[in-house]
Phi, psi and omega in degrees: 000126181282139178251121181270122179261122182275127180291128181295143180284145176297148175303152184297333181273001180239041178296139187303117177065357187291318183295314181295313181296318180297318180294317179297320180297316181299317180295319180298317183289317183297329182265006181284149178294329183303313182289326177296317178294316179299317180296316181296316180296313180301315181296317181296320179295311183292324178291325176297318177297319180298315180293326178293319176298319177295322178298324178277000182061038177255121180211164179251130185301320180297323178295316178294326179295321177297316180293323179297321178297320177295323179295319182295331178298324187258324193233014177282176178295336178229077183298126178199149186294330181296344177294352178298339176098154182230039177249297179264161182304140194276342189300315178302321179292318181296321180292341179278346184305308180294328179290318177298316179298318181293315180295323177295320179295323180275000180061040174255171179295114182291342178295344177288349183301318179296319179295319178298319182297314181292326176295321178298315182282332174297315177294321179296326178296321177299320180294318179297318177298320179296317178298316182297319183283334177290338178285351179261181176266020182296133177301147184299322181297315179294321179299313180292328178295314180295320179296320179295316179298320178291311185295330181261006173303131184307322180289323178292318177301315183294311185279352171272001184228349190264359176084003179279177184269352186299320183290327175297321180292318177299317177302314181296320179295312181299318179295317181294313183292315180295323178292322178296317177298319177300318179295318179300323183281328188236346187058032181287131177297325179300317180294318181297315180296319180296319178297317179294318178296323181297314179288332176298315179285329178299327179298330179270004179255311179213150181291338178297347179298337177301318180293316179300317179300317181293320181295315179294324177298318177298315179296326178296318178298314180299317181297318179295321180292318181292318182294328185246030187294338181280353180262169181288170184300321183297316179294317179299315182295323178297319180291318177299314183298314183292316180292319181296321179296314181297326181284317191274342185296325180295305179300322179295316179296319181298312180290327177298322176298319179298317176296320182296315181291325173299320182289312185287328184263318184258351173097350178212137182293341181254027180302320181300339181260327191256349185290169181296335177256008185286181184299322181296315179292321182295328183262007183298321182294328178290318180292334179279353178088015181295329178260108185297336181292338183256002184303318183287342183267336185289123178075013182223122178294314180296320178296322178294315178298319179297318179296316180297312182297318181298312181293323180295316181292328176294319182280318185229084184302332182286353182301320180301316179296318181294324178295318178297316178296319179296320178295321179296317178296318180298316180294324178295317179294320182294320179293324177290327179293323179291000000 
């Protein structure tokens, strides 16, 4: 009786030529004139909106508070890094430090540091989208149309100019998702590392990054299972386990550092949540029902989902169509896996 020996599959991170080709493609795109021009145009548009908002004396208090914390680190009576604050995630404030120093040196309004930062990341988001779409067979006209529609979306225009942290978070999400898709298509180590780094930094931008990290981790598990479906449970589980560990260690370490610094400096690892200025205190008015728009969402999972879906569809009407298409793709993959 002949015994058939099945050749073991290469690890997902050692796909034939994928890593080299993926890295070369990334370098070619990053050094292309197209992305440089796109970045410059995006930055000029968003910075123009930011200056116009300043001209109208329109600003957001939270954005100014972040810039003020960065200013206190460098130019207060007692300059120290802990002045960055222990309420909101620190990365947006830390990234403003060189901008605040430069504006102070040039004797310009240091409050513009937040606006400059969001304009930089708004433009960077356009470049990441362009890179992601260039890896497909999408026609150039359609690619530029989609980038234009995204870049000129009123909410994108506003948050790329107002100094808040949302645009930094959007950049991290777009980078993480596009890199994950790139990895699924090519098994490129560069793409996998980039996706993990993106969610690692997202954790230091907004607390909502925990949800994004979990969703991508779930998709990672599904991708490993589908790719290795012809192998036994033990092999599939080993691949899932190894990839999941490599992906999740960065975000866990990043958030662990935040807890550690809260503990060593402020005395409790949950200071950012429990302090008088923490997240719990900041959202107390919503939980008390002060905002009637949130009454149906407070304490109700269905109410929260309804509120999210309603606001999302108002801002991005195409979301409904995209969700249906994503569900169709998921069911197709699931049926093939069975």
